[in-house]
C-alpha positions in Angstrom: -9.0 -14.6 -26.4 -5.3 -15.5 -27.9 -4.7 -19.3 -26.4 -1.2 -19.3 -28.1 -0.4 -17.0 -25.0 -1.3 -20.1 -22.6 0.0 -23.0 -22.9 -2.1 -26.2 -23.1 -2.9 -28.9 -20.8 -0.6 -31.2 -22.9 1.9 -28.9 -23.1 2.2 -27.6 -19.6 2.9 -31.4 -18.8 -0.5 -32.4 -17.7 -2.8 -32.0 -15.0 -0.1 -31.6 -12.3 1.2 -28.4 -13.8 -1.9 -26.6 -14.7 -3.0 -27.2 -10.8 0.8 -26.2 -9.8 0.4 -23.3 -11.8 -2.9 -22.5 -10.2 -1.9 -22.9 -6.9 1.0 -20.3 -7.9 -1.7 -17.7 -8.9 -3.8 -18.9 -5.8 -0.6 -18.0 -3.7 0.0 -14.8 -5.3 -3.0 -13.3 -4.8 -2.9 -14.2 -1.4 0.5 -12.4 -0.9 -1.4 -9.6 -2.6 -4.5 -9.8 -0.1 -2.4 -9.6 2.4 0.0 -6.9 1.3 -2.6 -4.5 0.7 -4.3 -5.0 4.2 -0.9 -3.9 5.3 -1.0 -0.8 3.3 -4.4 0.5 4.2 -3.4 -0.4 8.4 -0.2 1.9 7.4 -1.5 4.1 5.8 -4.6 4.8 8.2 -2.1 5.1 10.8 -0.1 7.4 9.0 -3.5 9.6 8.3 -3.9 9.5 12.3 -0.7 10.6 12.9 -1.0 13.4 10.6 -4.4 15.0 12.0 -2.6 15.1 15.6 0.5 16.9 14.3 -1.2 19.6 12.1 -2.6 21.3 15.0 0.9 21.6 16.7 2.2 22.5 13.7 -0.4 25.3 13.3 0.3 26.3 16.9 3.8 26.4 16.5 3.5 28.4 13.3 1.6 31.0 15.0 4.2 31.1 18.2 6.8 31.8 15.5 5.0 34.5 13.9 4.4 36.4 17.3 8.1 35.9 18.1 8.9 37.3 14.9 6.3 40.4 15.3 7.8 41.1 18.9 11.0 41.1 17.3 10.8 43.8 15.4 9.1 46.2 17.7 
């Protein structure tokens, strides 16, 4: 651990600055958690849409193949 990477309490302005820094970190972690929850919900919604659309796409492809086969004869 390199203590030079983080300012000491004295250099950071005492407890107030450290508290403010800790609050910023906490806020960022909360924002990250909310963003992750949103991404999980969105991915789940998209997965549901894909599962619903896949059979329809397959059916459309089958119909198109049949139409092409009929036009050959």
